[in-house]
PDB file with SEQRES, HELIX, SHEET and CRYST1 records, atoms N, CA, C and O in Angstrom:
SEQRES   1 A   80  MET SER PRO SER THR ALA ALA THR ALA ILE SER THR ARG          
SEQRES   2 A   80  GLY SER MET ARG MET PRO ARG LEU PRO ASP LEU ALA ASN          
SEQRES   3 A   80  ARG LEU ILE HIS ASP PHE ARG PRO SER ALA VAL THR ILE          
SEQRES   4 A   80  ALA GLU ASP VAL SER GLY MET PRO GLY MET CYS ILE PRO          
SEQRES   5 A   80  ILE ASP ASP GLY GLY ILE GLY PHE ASP TYR ARG LEU GLY          
SEQRES   6 A   80  MET ALA ILE PRO ASP PHE TRP ILE ARG LEU LEU LYS ASP          
SEQRES   7 A   80  ILE PRO                                                      
HELIX    1 AA1 PRO A    3  THR A   12  1                                  10    
HELIX    2 AA2 LEU A   21  PHE A   32  1                                  12    
HELIX    3 AA3 ILE A   53  ASP A   55  5                                   3    
HELIX    4 AA4 ALA A   67  ASP A   78  1                                  12    
SHEET    1 AA1 2 ILE A  39  ASP A  42  0                                        
SHEET    2 AA1 2 TYR A  62  GLY A  65  1                                        
CRYST1    1.000    1.000    1.000  90.00  90.00  90.00 P 1           1          
ATOM      1  N   MET A   1     -14.268  14.872   4.519  1.00  0.00           N  
ATOM      2  CA  MET A   1     -13.393  14.990   3.373  1.00  0.00           C  
ATOM      3  C   MET A   1     -13.746  13.886   2.384  1.00  0.00           C  
ATOM      4  O   MET A   1     -13.842  12.721   2.772  1.00  0.00           O  
ATOM      5  N   SER A   2     -13.936  14.225   1.137  1.00  0.00           N  
ATOM      6  CA  SER A   2     -14.276  13.231   0.114  1.00  0.00           C  
ATOM      7  C   SER A   2     -13.019  12.494  -0.316  1.00  0.00           C  
ATOM      8  O   SER A   2     -11.910  12.978  -0.086  1.00  0.00           O  
ATOM      9  N   PRO A   3     -13.176  11.311  -0.946  1.00  0.00           N  
ATOM     10  CA  PRO A   3     -11.992  10.555  -1.396  1.00  0.00           C  
ATOM     11  C   PRO A   3     -11.088  11.357  -2.316  1.00  0.00           C  
ATOM     12  O   PRO A   3      -9.865  11.281  -2.190  1.00  0.00           O  
ATOM     13  N   SER A   4     -11.666  12.132  -3.251  1.00  0.00           N  
ATOM     14  CA  SER A   4     -10.804  12.915  -4.150  1.00  0.00           C  
ATOM     15  C   SER A   4     -10.074  14.016  -3.397  1.00  0.00           C  
ATOM     16  O   SER A   4      -8.929  14.337  -3.718  1.00  0.00           O  
ATOM     17  N   THR A   5     -10.728  14.595  -2.400  1.00  0.00           N  
ATOM     18  CA  THR A   5     -10.079  15.615  -1.584  1.00  0.00           C  
ATOM     19  C   THR A   5      -8.961  15.008  -0.746  1.00  0.00           C  
ATOM     20  O   THR A   5      -7.918  15.630  -0.546  1.00  0.00           O  
ATOM     21  N   ALA A   6      -9.189  13.775  -0.252  1.00  0.00           N  
ATOM     22  CA  ALA A   6      -8.160  13.096   0.535  1.00  0.00           C  
ATOM     23  C   ALA A   6      -6.917  12.862  -0.306  1.00  0.00           C  
ATOM     24  O   ALA A   6      -5.802  13.091   0.164  1.00  0.00           O  
ATOM     25  N   ALA A   7      -7.090  12.411  -1.543  1.00  0.00           N  
ATOM     26  CA  ALA A   7      -5.939  12.172  -2.418  1.00  0.00           C  
ATOM     27  C   ALA A   7      -5.201  13.471  -2.695  1.00  0.00           C  
ATOM     28  O   ALA A   7      -3.971  13.492  -2.716  1.00  0.00           O  
ATOM     29  N   THR A   8      -5.932  14.545  -2.905  1.00  0.00           N  
ATOM     30  CA  THR A   8      -5.306  15.849  -3.135  1.00  0.00           C  
ATOM     31  C   THR A   8      -4.556  16.314  -1.904  1.00  0.00           C  
ATOM     32  O   THR A   8      -3.442  16.826  -2.011  1.00  0.00           O  
ATOM     33  N   ALA A   9      -5.161  16.141  -0.725  1.00  0.00           N  
ATOM     34  CA  ALA A   9      -4.512  16.571   0.515  1.00  0.00           C  
ATOM     35  C   ALA A   9      -3.212  15.823   0.739  1.00  0.00           C  
ATOM     36  O   ALA A   9      -2.229  16.403   1.200  1.00  0.00           O  
ATOM     37  N   ILE A  10      -3.201  14.530   0.412  1.00  0.00           N  
ATOM     38  CA  ILE A  10      -1.988  13.738   0.613  1.00  0.00           C  
ATOM     39  C   ILE A  10      -0.921  14.143  -0.392  1.00  0.00           C  
ATOM     40  O   ILE A  10       0.247  14.270  -0.027  1.00  0.00           O  
ATOM     41  N   SER A  11      -1.298  14.349  -1.655  1.00  0.00           N  
ATOM     42  CA  SER A  11      -0.287  14.624  -2.672  1.00  0.00           C  
ATOM     43  C   SER A  11       0.215  16.062  -2.647  1.00  0.00           C  
ATOM     44  O   SER A  11       1.272  16.347  -3.210  1.00  0.00           O  
ATOM     45  N   THR A  12      -0.520  16.983  -2.005  1.00  0.00           N  
ATOM     46  CA  THR A  12      -0.089  18.375  -2.041  1.00  0.00           C  
ATOM     47  C   THR A  12       0.577  18.847  -0.765  1.00  0.00           C  
ATOM     48  O   THR A  12       1.074  19.972  -0.729  1.00  0.00           O  
ATOM     49  N   ARG A  13       0.610  18.043   0.278  1.00  0.00           N  
ATOM     50  CA  ARG A  13       1.225  18.514   1.511  1.00  0.00           C  
ATOM     51  C   ARG A  13       2.731  18.269   1.492  1.00  0.00           C  
ATOM     52  O   ARG A  13       3.221  17.386   0.788  1.00  0.00           O  
ATOM     53  N   GLY A  14       3.429  19.035   2.247  1.00  0.00           N  
ATOM     54  CA  GLY A  14       4.850  18.802   2.467  1.00  0.00           C  
ATOM     55  C   GLY A  14       5.680  18.818   1.208  1.00  0.00           C  
ATOM     56  O   GLY A  14       5.736  19.829   0.508  1.00  0.00           O  
ATOM     57  N   SER A  15       6.327  17.703   0.913  1.00  0.00           N  
ATOM     58  CA  SER A  15       7.312  17.638  -0.156  1.00  0.00           C  
ATOM     59  C   SER A  15       6.723  17.230  -1.497  1.00  0.00           C  
ATOM     60  O   SER A  15       7.471  16.841  -2.394  1.00  0.00           O  
ATOM     61  N   MET A  16       5.416  17.304  -1.661  1.00  0.00           N  
ATOM     62  CA  MET A  16       4.755  16.966  -2.931  1.00  0.00           C  
ATOM     63  C   MET A  16       5.029  15.527  -3.351  1.00  0.00           C  
ATOM     64  O   MET A  16       5.160  15.253  -4.545  1.00  0.00           O  
ATOM     65  N   ARG A  17       5.119  14.608  -2.404  1.00  0.00           N  
ATOM     66  CA  ARG A  17       5.358  13.210  -2.745  1.00  0.00           C  
ATOM     67  C   ARG A  17       4.086  12.571  -3.269  1.00  0.00           C  
ATOM     68  O   ARG A  17       2.986  13.055  -3.003  1.00  0.00           O  
ATOM     69  N   MET A  18       4.234  11.491  -4.009  1.00  0.00           N  
ATOM     70  CA  MET A  18       3.081  10.739  -4.491  1.00  0.00           C  
ATOM     71  C   MET A  18       2.459   9.999  -3.313  1.00  0.00           C  
ATOM     72  O   MET A  18       3.184   9.513  -2.445  1.00  0.00           O  
ATOM     73  N   PRO A  19       1.135   9.903  -3.263  1.00  0.00           N  
ATOM     74  CA  PRO A  19       0.500   9.183  -2.154  1.00  0.00           C  
ATOM     75  C   PRO A  19       0.791   7.695  -2.238  1.00  0.00           C  
ATOM     76  O   PRO A  19       0.829   7.121  -3.327  1.00  0.00           O  
ATOM     77  N   ARG A  20       0.996   7.074  -1.082  1.00  0.00           N  
ATOM     78  CA  ARG A  20       1.203   5.630  -1.019  1.00  0.00           C  
ATOM     79  C   ARG A  20      -0.143   4.972  -0.802  1.00  0.00           C  
ATOM     80  O   ARG A  20      -1.047   5.574  -0.224  1.00  0.00           O  
ATOM     81  N   LEU A  21      -0.281   3.750  -1.258  1.00  0.00           N  
ATOM     82  CA  LEU A  21      -1.544   3.032  -1.124  1.00  0.00           C  
ATOM     83  C   LEU A  21      -2.011   2.942   0.329  1.00  0.00           C  
ATOM     84  O   LEU A  21      -3.189   3.189   0.588  1.00  0.00           O  
ATOM     85  N   PRO A  22      -1.140   2.596   1.299  1.00  0.00           N  
ATOM     86  CA  PRO A  22      -1.623   2.563   2.686  1.00  0.00           C  
ATOM     87  C   PRO A  22      -2.091   3.932   3.181  1.00  0.00           C  
ATOM     88  O   PRO A  22      -3.032   4.007   3.971  1.00  0.00           O  
ATOM     89  N   ASP A  23      -1.452   5.020   2.729  1.00  0.00           N  
ATOM     90  CA  ASP A  23      -1.907   6.369   3.092  1.00  0.00           C  
ATOM     91  C   ASP A  23      -3.349   6.562   2.644  1.00  0.00           C  
ATOM     92  O   ASP A  23      -4.215   6.962   3.422  1.00  0.00           O  
ATOM     93  N   LEU A  24      -3.583   6.270   1.376  1.00  0.00           N  
ATOM     94  CA  LEU A  24      -4.922   6.469   0.813  1.00  0.00           C  
ATOM     95  C   LEU A  24      -5.941   5.558   1.487  1.00  0.00           C  
ATOM     96  O   LEU A  24      -7.049   5.986   1.809  1.00  0.00           O  
ATOM     97  N   ALA A  25      -5.563   4.308   1.697  1.00  0.00           N  
ATOM     98  CA  ALA A  25      -6.482   3.355   2.325  1.00  0.00           C  
ATOM     99  C   ALA A  25      -6.860   3.816   3.734  1.00  0.00           C  
ATOM    100  O   ALA A  25      -8.036   3.806   4.096  1.00  0.00           O  
ATOM    101  N   ASN A  26      -5.874   4.217   4.520  1.00  0.00           N  
ATOM    102  CA  ASN A  26      -6.161   4.675   5.886  1.00  0.00           C  
ATOM    103  C   ASN A  26      -6.988   5.949   5.884  1.00  0.00           C  
ATOM    104  O   ASN A  26      -7.888   6.102   6.710  1.00  0.00           O  
ATOM    105  N   ARG A  27      -6.701   6.858   4.976  1.00  0.00           N  
ATOM    106  CA  ARG A  27      -7.478   8.101   4.884  1.00  0.00           C  
ATOM    107  C   ARG A  27      -8.933   7.777   4.542  1.00  0.00           C  
ATOM    108  O   ARG A  27      -9.851   8.321   5.155  1.00  0.00           O  
ATOM    109  N   LEU A  28      -9.144   6.888   3.559  1.00  0.00           N  
ATOM    110  CA  LEU A  28     -10.508   6.543   3.159  1.00  0.00           C  
ATOM    111  C   LEU A  28     -11.249   5.803   4.270  1.00  0.00           C  
ATOM    112  O   LEU A  28     -12.418   6.086   4.535  1.00  0.00           O  
ATOM    113  N   ILE A  29     -10.579   4.865   4.914  1.00  0.00           N  
ATOM    114  CA  ILE A  29     -11.205   4.112   6.006  1.00  0.00           C  
ATOM    115  C   ILE A  29     -11.685   5.065   7.089  1.00  0.00           C  
ATOM    116  O   ILE A  29     -12.824   4.969   7.546  1.00  0.00           O  
ATOM    117  N   HIS A  30     -10.820   5.985   7.500  1.00  0.00           N  
ATOM    118  CA  HIS A  30     -11.186   6.896   8.586  1.00  0.00           C  
ATOM    119  C   HIS A  30     -12.165   7.989   8.141  1.00  0.00           C  
ATOM    120  O   HIS A  30     -12.892   8.540   8.968  1.00  0.00           O  
ATOM    121  N   ASP A  31     -12.187   8.304   6.844  1.00  0.00           N  
ATOM    122  CA  ASP A  31     -13.180   9.258   6.352  1.00  0.00           C  
ATOM    123  C   ASP A  31     -14.577   8.644   6.349  1.00  0.00           C  
ATOM    124  O   ASP A  31     -15.550   9.293   6.734  1.00  0.00           O  
ATOM    125  N   PHE A  32     -14.669   7.396   5.914  1.00  0.00           N  
ATOM    126  CA  PHE A  32     -15.974   6.742   5.817  1.00  0.00           C  
ATOM    127  C   PHE A  32     -16.461   6.204   7.157  1.00  0.00           C  
ATOM    128  O   PHE A  32     -17.667   6.152   7.398  1.00  0.00           O  
ATOM    129  N   ARG A  33     -15.548   5.808   8.024  1.00  0.00           N  
ATOM    130  CA  ARG A  33     -15.928   5.291   9.341  1.00  0.00           C  
ATOM    131  C   ARG A  33     -14.899   5.800  10.355  1.00  0.00           C  
ATOM    132  O   ARG A  33     -13.902   5.124  10.610  1.00  0.00           O  
ATOM    133  N   PRO A  34     -15.124   6.960  10.923  1.00  0.00           N  
ATOM    134  CA  PRO A  34     -14.148   7.569  11.842  1.00  0.00           C  
ATOM    135  C   PRO A  34     -13.800   6.706  13.053  1.00  0.00           C  
ATOM    136  O   PRO A  34     -12.715   6.848  13.617  1.00  0.00           O  
ATOM    137  N   SER A  35     -14.695   5.823  13.456  1.00  0.00           N  
ATOM    138  CA  SER A  35     -14.414   4.977  14.621  1.00  0.00           C  
ATOM    139  C   SER A  35     -13.626   3.711  14.256  1.00  0.00           C  
ATOM    140  O   SER A  35     -13.310   2.908  15.134  1.00  0.00           O  
ATOM    141  N   ALA A  36     -13.311   3.531  12.980  1.00  0.00           N  
ATOM    142  CA  ALA A  36     -12.577   2.340  12.539  1.00  0.00           C  
ATOM    143  C   ALA A  36     -11.161   2.327  13.117  1.00  0.00           C  
ATOM    144  O   ALA A  36     -10.577   3.377  13.387  1.00  0.00           O  
ATOM    145  N   VAL A  37     -10.627   1.129  13.301  1.00  0.00           N  
ATOM    146  CA  VAL A  37      -9.262   0.950  13.785  1.00  0.00           C  
ATOM    147  C   VAL A  37      -8.498   0.172  12.717  1.00  0.00           C  
ATOM    148  O   VAL A  37      -8.955  -0.878  12.265  1.00  0.00           O  
ATOM    149  N   THR A  38      -7.340   0.682  12.315  1.00  0.00           N  
ATOM    150  CA  THR A  38      -6.511  -0.030  11.341  1.00  0.00           C  
ATOM    151  C   THR A  38      -5.257  -0.554  12.037  1.00  0.00           C  
ATOM    152  O   THR A  38      -4.652   0.131  12.862  1.00  0.00           O  
ATOM    153  N   ILE A  39      -4.882  -1.788  11.685  1.00  0.00           N  
ATOM    154  CA  ILE A  39      -3.726  -2.445  12.299  1.00  0.00           C  
ATOM    155  C   ILE A  39      -2.793  -2.901  11.183  1.00  0.00           C  
ATOM    156  O   ILE A  39      -3.212  -3.608  10.266  1.00  0.00           O  
ATOM    157  N   ALA A  40      -1.542  -2.499  11.262  1.00  0.00           N  
ATOM    158  CA  ALA A  40      -0.541  -2.907  10.276  1.00  0.00           C  
ATOM    159  C   ALA A  40       0.181  -4.145  10.779  1.00  0.00           C  
ATOM    160  O   ALA A  40       0.683  -4.162  11.903  1.00  0.00           O  
ATOM    161  N   GLU A  41       0.235  -5.176   9.956  1.00  0.00           N  
ATOM    162  CA  GLU A  41       1.042  -6.353  10.283  1.00  0.00           C  
ATOM    163  C   GLU A  41       2.417  -6.086   9.690  1.00  0.00           C  
ATOM    164  O   GLU A  41       2.587  -6.085   8.471  1.00  0.00           O  
ATOM    165  N   ASP A  42       3.389  -5.862  10.551  1.00  0.00           N  
ATOM    166  CA  ASP A  42       4.683  -5.353  10.099  1.00  0.00           C  
ATOM    167  C   ASP A  42       5.816  -6.238  10.580  1.00  0.00           C  
ATOM    168  O   ASP A  42       5.905  -6.560  11.765  1.00  0.00           O  
ATOM    169  N   VAL A  43       6.686  -6.631   9.652  1.00  0.00           N  
ATOM    170  CA  VAL A  43       7.881  -7.389  10.004  1.00  0.00           C  
ATOM    171  C   VAL A  43       9.111  -6.502   9.893  1.00  0.00           C  
ATOM    172  O   VAL A  43      10.115  -6.735  10.565  1.00  0.00           O  
ATOM    173  N   SER A  44       9.031  -5.491   9.050  1.00  0.00           N  
ATOM    174  CA  SER A  44      10.204  -4.665   8.749  1.00  0.00           C  
ATOM    175  C   SER A  44      10.529  -3.626   9.812  1.00  0.00           C  
ATOM    176  O   SER A  44      11.665  -3.156   9.880  1.00  0.00           O  
ATOM    177  N   GLY A  45       9.557  -3.256  10.648  1.00  0.00           N  
ATOM    178  CA  GLY A  45       9.787  -2.184  11.608  1.00  0.00           C  
ATOM    179  C   GLY A  45       9.884  -0.835  10.937  1.00  0.00           C  
ATOM    180  O   GLY A  45      10.627   0.039  11.383  1.00  0.00           O  
ATOM    181  N   MET A  46       9.132  -0.667   9.865  1.00  0.00           N  
ATOM    182  CA  MET A  46       9.171   0.561   9.082  1.00  0.00           C  
ATOM    183  C   MET A  46       8.817   1.776   9.941  1.00  0.00           C  
ATOM    184  O   MET A  46       7.753   1.798  10.560  1.00  0.00           O  
ATOM    185  N   PRO A  47       9.676   2.770   9.991  1.00  0.00           N  
ATOM    186  CA  PRO A  47       9.361   3.960  10.787  1.00  0.00           C  
ATOM    187  C   PRO A  47       8.186   4.720  10.176  1.00  0.00           C  
ATOM    188  O   PRO A  47       8.036   4.783   8.956  1.00  0.00           O  
ATOM    189  N   GLY A  48       7.381   5.279  11.023  1.00  0.00           N  
ATOM    190  CA  GLY A  48       6.256   6.065  10.546  1.00  0.00           C  
ATOM    191  C   GLY A  48       4.987   5.279  10.302  1.00  0.00           C  
ATOM    192  O   GLY A  48       4.004   5.834   9.811  1.00  0.00           O  
ATOM    193  N   MET A  49       4.987   4.014  10.631  1.00  0.00           N  
ATOM    194  CA  MET A  49       3.818   3.166  10.357  1.00  0.00           C  
ATOM    195  C   MET A  49       2.568   3.693  11.073  1.00  0.00           C  
ATOM    196  O   MET A  49       1.476   3.672  10.504  1.00  0.00           O  
ATOM    197  N   CYS A  50       2.720   4.165  12.315  1.00  0.00           N  
ATOM    198  CA  CYS A  50       1.566   4.620  13.101  1.00  0.00           C  
ATOM    199  C   CYS A  50       1.556   6.132  13.331  1.00  0.00           C  
ATOM    200  O   CYS A  50       0.830   6.628  14.193  1.00  0.00           O  
ATOM    201  N   ILE A  51       2.346   6.845  12.574  1.00  0.00           N  
ATOM    202  CA  ILE A  51       2.327   8.306  12.645  1.00  0.00           C  
ATOM    203  C   ILE A  51       1.186   8.789  11.753  1.00  0.00           C  
ATOM    204  O   ILE A  51       1.000   8.248  10.663  1.00  0.00           O  
ATOM    205  N   PRO A  52       0.421   9.788  12.180  1.00  0.00           N  
ATOM    206  CA  PRO A  52      -0.687  10.290  11.356  1.00  0.00           C  
ATOM    207  C   PRO A  52      -0.221  10.704   9.959  1.00  0.00           C  
ATOM    208  O   PRO A  52       0.907  11.161   9.776  1.00  0.00           O  
ATOM    209  N   ILE A  53      -1.097  10.537   8.992  1.00  0.00           N  
ATOM    210  CA  ILE A  53      -0.779  10.873   7.602  1.00  0.00           C  
ATOM    211  C   ILE A  53      -0.396  12.344   7.475  1.00  0.00           C  
ATOM    212  O   ILE A  53       0.541  12.682   6.751  1.00  0.00           O  
ATOM    213  N   ASP A  54      -1.115  13.215   8.173  1.00  0.00           N  
ATOM    214  CA  ASP A  54      -0.829  14.652   8.085  1.00  0.00           C  
ATOM    215  C   ASP A  54       0.554  15.009   8.613  1.00  0.00           C  
ATOM    216  O   ASP A  54       1.077  16.079   8.300  1.00  0.00           O  
ATOM    217  N   ASP A  55       1.157  14.120   9.416  1.00  0.00           N  
ATOM    218  CA  ASP A  55       2.503  14.349   9.943  1.00  0.00           C  
ATOM    219  C   ASP A  55       3.562  13.588   9.151  1.00  0.00           C  
ATOM    220  O   ASP A  55       4.715  13.516   9.577  1.00  0.00           O  
ATOM    221  N   GLY A  56       3.186  13.016   7.999  1.00  0.00           N  
ATOM    222  CA  GLY A  56       4.138  12.334   7.131  1.00  0.00           C  
ATOM    223  C   GLY A  56       4.208  10.834   7.323  1.00  0.00           C  
ATOM    224  O   GLY A  56       5.029  10.178   6.682  1.00  0.00           O  
ATOM    225  N   GLY A  57       3.374  10.267   8.183  1.00  0.00           N  
ATOM    226  CA  GLY A  57       3.378   8.824   8.399  1.00  0.00           C  
ATOM    227  C   GLY A  57       2.404   8.112   7.482  1.00  0.00           C  
ATOM    228  O   GLY A  57       1.852   8.706   6.556  1.00  0.00           O  
ATOM    229  N   ILE A  58       2.200   6.828   7.752  1.00  0.00           N  
ATOM    230  CA  ILE A  58       1.300   6.013   6.939  1.00  0.00           C  
ATOM    231  C   ILE A  58      -0.108   6.011   7.523  1.00  0.00           C  
ATOM    232  O   ILE A  58      -1.069   5.794   6.785  1.00  0.00           O  
ATOM    233  N   GLY A  59      -0.256   6.244   8.809  1.00  0.00           N  
ATOM    234  CA  GLY A  59      -1.558   6.477   9.388  1.00  0.00           C  
ATOM    235  C   GLY A  59      -2.259   5.305  10.039  1.00  0.00           C  
ATOM    236  O   GLY A  59      -3.432   5.420  10.391  1.00  0.00           O  
ATOM    237  N   PHE A  60      -1.580   4.177  10.213  1.00  0.00           N  
ATOM    238  CA  PHE A  60      -2.218   3.069  10.920  1.00  0.00           C  
ATOM    239  C   PHE A  60      -2.403   3.441  12.381  1.00  0.00           C  
ATOM    240  O   PHE A  60      -1.622   4.213  12.936  1.00  0.00           O  
ATOM    241  N   ASP A  61      -3.442   2.889  13.004  1.00  0.00           N  
ATOM    242  CA  ASP A  61      -3.695   3.166  14.413  1.00  0.00           C  
ATOM    243  C   ASP A  61      -2.803   2.323  15.319  1.00  0.00           C  
ATOM    244  O   ASP A  61      -2.344   2.792  16.360  1.00  0.00           O  
ATOM    245  N   TYR A  62      -2.560   1.070  14.914  1.00  0.00           N  
ATOM    246  CA  TYR A  62      -1.730   0.156  15.705  1.00  0.00           C  
ATOM    247  C   TYR A  62      -0.825  -0.636  14.778  1.00  0.00           C  
ATOM    248  O   TYR A  62      -1.101  -0.769  13.586  1.00  0.00           O  
ATOM    249  N   ARG A  63       0.251  -1.156  15.332  1.00  0.00           N  
ATOM    250  CA  ARG A  63       1.207  -1.970  14.582  1.00  0.00           C  
ATOM    251  C   ARG A  63       1.345  -3.310  15.279  1.00  0.00           C  
ATOM    252  O   ARG A  63       1.589  -3.370  16.484  1.00  0.00           O  
ATOM    253  N   LEU A  64       1.189  -4.386  14.520  1.00  0.00           N  
ATOM    254  CA  LEU A  64       1.392  -5.727  15.042  1.00  0.00           C  
ATOM    255  C   LEU A  64       2.764  -6.181  14.561  1.00  0.00           C  
ATOM    256  O   LEU A  64       2.913  -6.598  13.412  1.00  0.00           O  
ATOM    257  N   GLY A  65       3.766  -6.104  15.429  1.00  0.00           N  
ATOM    258  CA  GLY A  65       5.121  -6.503  15.075  1.00  0.00           C  
ATOM    259  C   GLY A  65       5.210  -8.024  15.015  1.00  0.00           C  
ATOM    260  O   GLY A  65       4.995  -8.705  16.018  1.00  0.00           O  
ATOM    261  N   MET A  66       5.525  -8.550  13.844  1.00  0.00           N  
ATOM    262  CA  MET A  66       5.489  -9.994  13.653  1.00  0.00           C  
ATOM    263  C   MET A  66       6.824 -10.681  13.909  1.00  0.00           C  
ATOM    264  O   MET A  66       6.874 -11.911  13.900  1.00  0.00           O  
ATOM    265  N   ALA A  67       7.887  -9.956  14.134  1.00  0.00           N  
ATOM    266  CA  ALA A  67       9.193 -10.595  14.307  1.00  0.00           C  
ATOM    267  C   ALA A  67       9.227 -11.480  15.554  1.00  0.00           C  
ATOM    268  O   ALA A  67       9.750 -12.593  15.490  1.00  0.00           O  
ATOM    269  N   ILE A  68       8.694 -11.026  16.671  1.00  0.00           N  
ATOM    270  CA  ILE A  68       8.726 -11.815  17.910  1.00  0.00           C  
ATOM    271  C   ILE A  68       7.823 -13.044  17.809  1.00  0.00           C  
ATOM    272  O   ILE A  68       8.277 -14.141  18.136  1.00  0.00           O  
ATOM    273  N   PRO A  69       6.545 -12.914  17.363  1.00  0.00           N  
ATOM    274  CA  PRO A  69       5.737 -14.126  17.215  1.00  0.00           C  
ATOM    275  C   PRO A  69       6.365 -15.135  16.260  1.00  0.00           C  
ATOM    276  O   PRO A  69       6.310 -16.341  16.503  1.00  0.00           O  
ATOM    277  N   ASP A  70       6.966 -14.641  15.169  1.00  0.00           N  
ATOM    278  CA  ASP A  70       7.629 -15.559  14.238  1.00  0.00           C  
ATOM    279  C   ASP A  70       8.784 -16.283  14.910  1.00  0.00           C  
ATOM    280  O   ASP A  70       9.010 -17.463  14.642  1.00  0.00           O  
ATOM    281  N   PHE A  71       9.516 -15.597  15.777  1.00  0.00           N  
ATOM    282  CA  PHE A  71      10.611 -16.220  16.513  1.00  0.00           C  
ATOM    283  C   PHE A  71      10.087 -17.355  17.396  1.00  0.00           C  
ATOM    284  O   PHE A  71      10.648 -18.450  17.394  1.00  0.00           O  
ATOM    285  N   TRP A  72       9.006 -17.094  18.156  1.00  0.00           N  
ATOM    286  CA  TRP A  72       8.465 -18.119  19.051  1.00  0.00           C  
ATOM    287  C   TRP A  72       7.902 -19.302  18.269  1.00  0.00           C  
ATOM    288  O   TRP A  72       8.055 -20.448  18.692  1.00  0.00           O  
ATOM    289  N   ILE A  73       7.263 -19.044  17.153  1.00  0.00           N  
ATOM    290  CA  ILE A  73       6.746 -20.150  16.324  1.00  0.00           C  
ATOM    291  C   ILE A  73       7.895 -21.008  15.829  1.00  0.00           C  
ATOM    292  O   ILE A  73       7.817 -22.235  15.882  1.00  0.00           O  
ATOM    293  N   ARG A  74       8.961 -20.383  15.351  1.00  0.00           N  
ATOM    294  CA  ARG A  74      10.124 -21.130  14.861  1.00  0.00           C  
ATOM    295  C   ARG A  74      10.762 -21.918  16.003  1.00  0.00           C  
ATOM    296  O   ARG A  74      11.148 -23.072  15.822  1.00  0.00           O  
ATOM    297  N   LEU A  75      10.874 -21.297  17.174  1.00  0.00           N  
ATOM    298  CA  LEU A  75      11.472 -21.961  18.316  1.00  0.00           C  
ATOM    299  C   LEU A  75      10.661 -23.185  18.737  1.00  0.00           C  
ATOM    300  O   LEU A  75      11.229 -24.241  19.012  1.00  0.00           O  
ATOM    301  N   LEU A  76       9.343 -23.048  18.788  1.00  0.00           N  
ATOM    302  CA  LEU A  76       8.481 -24.167  19.186  1.00  0.00           C  
ATOM    303  C   LEU A  76       8.486 -25.290  18.159  1.00  0.00           C  
ATOM    304  O   LEU A  76       8.377 -26.460  18.526  1.00  0.00           O  
ATOM    305  N   LYS A  77       8.608 -24.958  16.897  1.00  0.00           N  
ATOM    306  CA  LYS A  77       8.677 -25.980  15.844  1.00  0.00           C  
ATOM    307  C   LYS A  77       9.967 -26.776  15.930  1.00  0.00           C  
ATOM    308  O   LYS A  77       9.972 -27.976  15.654  1.00  0.00           O  
ATOM    309  N   ASP A  78      11.059 -26.127  16.307  1.00  0.00           N  
ATOM    310  CA  ASP A  78      12.375 -26.761  16.296  1.00  0.00           C  
ATOM    311  C   ASP A  78      12.693 -27.531  17.578  1.00  0.00           C  
ATOM    312  O   ASP A  78      13.689 -28.254  17.623  1.00  0.00           O  
ATOM    313  N   ILE A  79      11.870 -27.394  18.619  1.00  0.00           N  
ATOM    314  CA  ILE A  79      12.112 -28.136  19.863  1.00  0.00           C  
ATOM    315  C   ILE A  79      11.664 -29.576  19.647  1.00  0.00           C  
ATOM    316  O   ILE A  79      10.523 -29.820  19.255  1.00  0.00           O  
ATOM    317  N   PRO A  80      12.567 -30.541  19.903  1.00  0.00           N  
ATOM    318  CA  PRO A  80      12.185 -31.945  19.685  1.00  0.00           C  
ATOM    319  C   PRO A  80      11.135 -32.436  20.663  1.00  0.00           C  
ATOM    320  O   PRO A  80      10.722 -33.594  20.596  1.00  0.00           O  
TER     321      PRO A  80                                                      
END                                                                             
């Protein structure tokens, strides 16, 4: 799938929503290098982060939840 076709596929499926930048980035990454792995650094816990783009998600392969590491860093900093 070419980049222009990817943008069309994202904008014309489902509810005709505008494509989001992470959608397009993940589509292009996987089109140009199918073996690539994308990891989202996420603090918000946004639903759909690792759901495939064709199913309405953002399309990341893995999610790195930063809330727990941030908690441990803060805890270690505050221990006298």
